[in-house]
C-alpha positions in Angstrom: -85.5 -84.8 -29.9 -86.1 -85.7 -26.2 -85.1 -89.3 -26.8 -82.1 -88.3 -28.9 -80.4 -85.1 -27.8 -77.8 -85.4 -30.6 -79.5 -85.8 -33.9 -78.8 -88.4 -36.6 -76.9 -86.6 -39.4 -74.2 -84.7 -37.6 -71.1 -83.0 -39.0 -68.0 -82.4 -37.0 -67.6 -78.8 -38.1 -64.4 -77.2 -39.2 -63.5 -73.9 -37.6 -63.2 -71.3 -40.4 -60.2 -69.0 -40.0 -59.1 -65.8 -41.6 -55.8 -65.8 -43.5 -54.0 -64.5 -40.3 -55.2 -67.6 -38.4 -57.8 -65.9 -36.3 -61.2 -67.5 -36.1 -63.8 -66.3 -38.6 -66.9 -66.3 -36.4 -69.1 -64.9 -39.2 -67.9 -67.7 -41.4 -68.6 -70.2 -38.7 -72.2 -69.0 -38.3 -72.7 -69.0 -42.1 -71.4 -72.5 -42.4 -73.6 -73.7 -39.5 -76.7 -72.2 -41.3 -75.6 -73.9 -44.5 -75.3 -77.3 -42.8 -78.6 -76.9 -41.0 -80.2 -76.1 -44.4 -78.6 -79.2 -46.0 -79.6 -82.4 -44.2 -78.3 -82.0 -40.7 -80.1 -82.2 -37.4 -76.9 -82.0 -35.3 -73.7 -80.1 -35.4 -70.5 -80.8 -33.5 -68.4 -77.8 -32.5 -64.8 -78.0 -31.2 -64.1 -81.5 -32.4 -60.8 -82.6 -33.8 -61.9 -81.5 -37.3 -62.6 -78.1 -35.7 -58.8 -78.1 -34.8 -59.6 -78.2 -31.0 -56.0 -79.2 -30.2 -54.9 -75.7 -31.3 -57.8 -73.5 -30.3 -58.0 -71.8 -26.9 -60.7 -72.4 -24.3 -62.1 -69.0 -24.8 -62.2 -69.5 -28.6 -64.0 -72.8 -28.0 -66.6 -71.2 -25.7 -67.2 -68.4 -28.2 -67.5 -70.9 -31.0 -70.3 -72.7 -29.2 -72.1 -69.5 -28.5 -71.8 -68.4 -32.1 -73.2 -71.7 -33.5 -76.0 -71.8 -30.9 -77.0 -68.2 -31.8 -77.0 -69.1 -35.5 -78.9 -72.5 -35.5 -79.5 -73.6 -31.9 -83.2 -73.5 -32.4 -83.0 -75.7 -35.5 -80.4 -78.4 -34.7 -78.7 -80.0 -31.7 -75.4 -78.3 -30.9 -72.9 -80.8 -29.5 -69.6 -79.4 -28.1 -66.3 -81.2 -27.8 -65.0 -80.7 -24.2 -62.9 -83.8 -23.7 -59.2 -83.6 -22.9 -56.8 -85.8 -21.0 -57.3 -83.7 -17.9 -60.6 -84.6 -16.1 -60.8 -81.3 -14.2 -60.2 -79.3 -17.3 -62.8 -81.2 -19.2 -65.4 -80.6 -16.4 -64.7 -76.9 -16.4 -64.9 -76.7 -20.2 -68.0 -78.8 -20.5 -69.8 -76.7 -17.8 -68.9 -73.5 -19.6 -70.0 -74.9 -23.0 -73.3 -76.0 -21.5 -73.7 -72.5 -20.1 -73.2 -71.1 -23.6 -76.0 -73.3 -24.9 -74.6 -76.6 -25.9 -77.3 -79.3 -25.9 -74.8 -82.2 -25.5 -71.1 -82.8 -25.1 -68.6 -85.0 -27.0 -65.9 -86.5 -24.7 -63.0 -88.3 -26.2 -61.1 -91.0 -24.3 -58.2 -89.4 -22.4 -55.1 -89.5 -24.6 -51.4 -89.8 -24.0 -51.5 -90.4 -20.3 -53.2 -93.8 -20.8 -55.5 -94.2 -17.8 -56.8 -97.5 -16.7 -60.2 -98.6 -17.9 -61.6 -97.9 -14.4 -60.1 -94.4 -14.6 -61.8 -93.8 -18.0 -65.2 -94.8 -16.5 -64.7 -92.4 -13.6 -63.5 -89.6 -16.1 -66.8 -89.9 -17.9 -68.8 -90.1 -14.7 -67.3 -87.0 -13.3 -67.8 -85.0 -16.5 -71.4 -86.1 -16.7 -72.1 -85.2 -13.1 -70.4 -81.8 -13.4 -72.1 -80.7 -16.6 -75.5 -82.3 -16.4 -75.5 -82.6 -20.2 -75.9 -85.8 -22.3 -72.5 -87.2 -23.2 -71.3 -88.9 -26.4 -68.2 -91.0 -25.8 -65.7 -90.8 -28.6 -63.8 -94.0 -29.1 -60.8 -93.4 -31.4 -57.8 -95.5 -30.3 -55.8 -94.5 -33.4 -55.5 -91.0 -32.0 -55.8 -91.6 -28.2 -53.7 -94.7 -27.8 -56.4 -96.3 -25.6 -59.5 -98.1 -26.8 -62.7 -98.3 -24.8 -62.9 -102.0 -23.8 -66.3 -103.7 -24.4 -66.9 -104.1 -20.6 -65.9 -100.4 -20.1 -68.6 -99.3 -22.5 -71.1 -101.6 -20.6 -70.2 -99.8 -17.4 -70.4 -96.4 -19.1 -73.9 -97.2 -20.3 -74.9 -97.3 -16.6 -73.9 -93.6 -16.2 -77.1 -91.6 -16.7 -75.4 -88.8 -18.7 -73.6 -91.2 -21.1 -76.1 -91.6 -23.9 -74.1 -92.4 -27.0 -70.8 -93.6 -28.6 -69.0 -92.1 -31.5 -67.3 -95.2 -32.9 -64.0 -94.7 -34.8 -62.6 -98.0 -33.7 -64.2 -99.9 -36.5 -64.9 -103.2 -34.8 -68.3 -103.8 -36.4 -69.0 -107.0 -34.5 -68.3 -105.5 -31.0 -70.3 -102.5 -32.0 -73.3 -104.7 -32.9 -72.9 -106.6 -29.7 -73.0 -103.4 -27.6 -75.9 -102.0 -29.6 -77.9 -105.2 -28.7 -76.8 -105.2 -25.0 -77.2 -101.5 -24.1 -79.5 -98.6 -24.9 -76.7 -96.4 -26.1 -77.2 -94.5 -29.3 -74.5 -95.5 -31.7 -72.8 -93.3 -34.3 -70.3 -94.1 -37.1 -67.3 -92.0 -36.4 -65.6 -92.9 -39.7 -67.2 -91.9 -43.0 -65.8 -95.0 -44.7 -68.1 -97.1 -42.5 -71.3 -95.0 -42.4 -73.4 -97.4 -44.4 -72.0 -100.5 -42.6 -72.8 -99.0 -39.2 -76.3 -97.9 -40.3 -77.0 -101.4 -41.6 -76.2 -102.9 -38.2 -78.6 -100.5 -36.4 -76.5 -97.4 -35.7 -78.4 -94.2 -35.0 -76.5 -92.1 -37.4 -73.1 -90.6 -38.2 -70.7 -87.9 -37.0 -69.2 -87.0 -40.3 -66.4 -85.0 -41.9 -67.6 -85.5 -45.5 -71.0 -84.3 -44.3 -69.8 -80.8 -44.8 -70.4 -81.3 -48.6 -72.7 -84.4 -48.5 -75.3 -83.6 -45.9 -78.3 -84.3 -48.1 -76.8 -87.5 -49.3 -76.2 -88.8 -45.8 -79.7 -87.8 -44.8 -81.1 -89.8 -47.7 -78.9 -92.7 -46.8 -80.3 -92.7 -43.2 -83.8 -92.5 -44.5 -83.2 -95.3 -47.0 -81.9 -97.7 -44.3 -84.8 -96.8 -42.1 -87.1 -97.7 -45.0 -85.3 -101.0 -45.5 -84.1 -99.9 -49.0 -80.5 -101.1 -48.8 -80.2 -101.0 -52.6 -80.8 -97.2 -52.5 -78.5 -96.7 -49.5 -75.7 -98.7 -51.2 -76.1 -96.6 -54.4 -75.5 -93.4 -52.3 -72.5 -95.0 -50.6 -71.0 -96.1 -53.9 -71.5 -92.7 -55.5 -69.8 -91.0 -52.6 -66.7 -93.2 -52.6 -64.5 -90.8 -54.7 -65.4 -87.9 -52.4 -64.8 -89.9 -49.2 -61.5 -91.2 -50.5 -60.3 -87.7 -51.6 -61.2 -86.1 -48.3 -60.3 -88.8 -45.8 -57.4 -90.7 -47.5 -55.4 -88.0 -49.3 -53.8 -86.4 -46.2 -56.0 -85.5 -43.2 -59.7 -84.8 -43.0 -59.7 -81.3 -41.6 -57.1 -80.2 -44.2 -59.0 -81.7 -47.2 -62.5 -80.7 -46.1 -61.5 -77.1 -45.5 -60.1 -77.1 -49.1 -63.4 -78.6 -50.3 -65.4 -75.9 -48.5 -63.3 -73.1 -50.0 -63.6 -74.8 -53.4 -67.4 -74.7 -53.1 -67.3 -71.1 -51.9 -68.7 -72.0 -48.5 -65.7 -70.6 -46.5 -63.4 -67.7 -47.4 -60.1 -69.3 -46.5 -58.8 -72.8 -46.0 -56.2 -71.6 -43.5 -55.4 -74.0 -40.7 -53.3 -73.7 -37.5 -49.9 -75.4 -37.3 -49.0 -78.2 -37.3 -51.7 -78.6 -39.9 -50.7 -77.3 -43.3 -52.7 -76.7 -46.4 -52.1 -79.4 -49.0 -50.1 -79.1 -52.2 -51.8 -78.5 -55.6 -51.9 -82.2 -56.4 -54.0 -82.8 -53.3 -56.5 -80.1 -54.4 -56.6 -81.7 -57.9 -57.4 -85.1 -56.4 -60.0 -83.4 -54.2 -61.7 -81.6 -57.2 -61.7 -84.9 -59.1 -63.3 -86.8 -56.2 -65.9 -84.2 -55.5 -66.8 -84.0 -59.2 -67.0 -87.8 -59.6 -69.4 -87.9 -56.6 -71.6 -85.1 -58.0 -70.7 -82.7 -55.2 -69.0 -80.0 -57.2 
């Protein structure tokens, strides 16, 4: 694990909640144990799928501590600490590290649209403040700002920046940067997991992994072994589930519904403005999971 502080099959965990909207920490720990038992060597806490936009700092810190307590000796625990406020991100990352996080996920600052130089310094300051390995999260569809190729080259020179979670989907630029840098590369979009692995990515940070951890573990091992036929078979079988979770409404909404459907969490409650889906979304989800052999 020393060369890779993140793992290879990582799921961006949901944050289970009670029906009153409070966090179900027992459910969070139970889910973490289930994921560690089913193919994962890394778990991401407080990512967007964990509803980080609507959880408080104290809830985030307690969530990290709960997952570390449950499975921190078995898997890498990565904590999402990135915001569009560098000082806030530094404080949060330092506290999450103190609670036992092995590494930190830092998203490109959103809404205030810093310059590319400002983005590089944002990551540098968080890395220096926290002392933890950082995974940079490039998701311009949500942040409004993409990491430019040269920006990623500069970030690769920052000692703490060790990885990229790529939800930009530019496969050619990703392959160029994998060749030019020693950054660990992760698919940040379940639709492209196989494509990224085939190009040399380290692994994936998944949403569908909540219900398909063993499948993604097998996909990684198949690609490692050069068995692209087997890897493609897994990808093809999972298409209905990926489609139902990622393309019906929104990943966190649908995967919470899937976890409740499978009896892995007690409630699929979310915090506003995320709403539980209508019955037809659950029906599509059930059909997709069933077609992929996951239900």
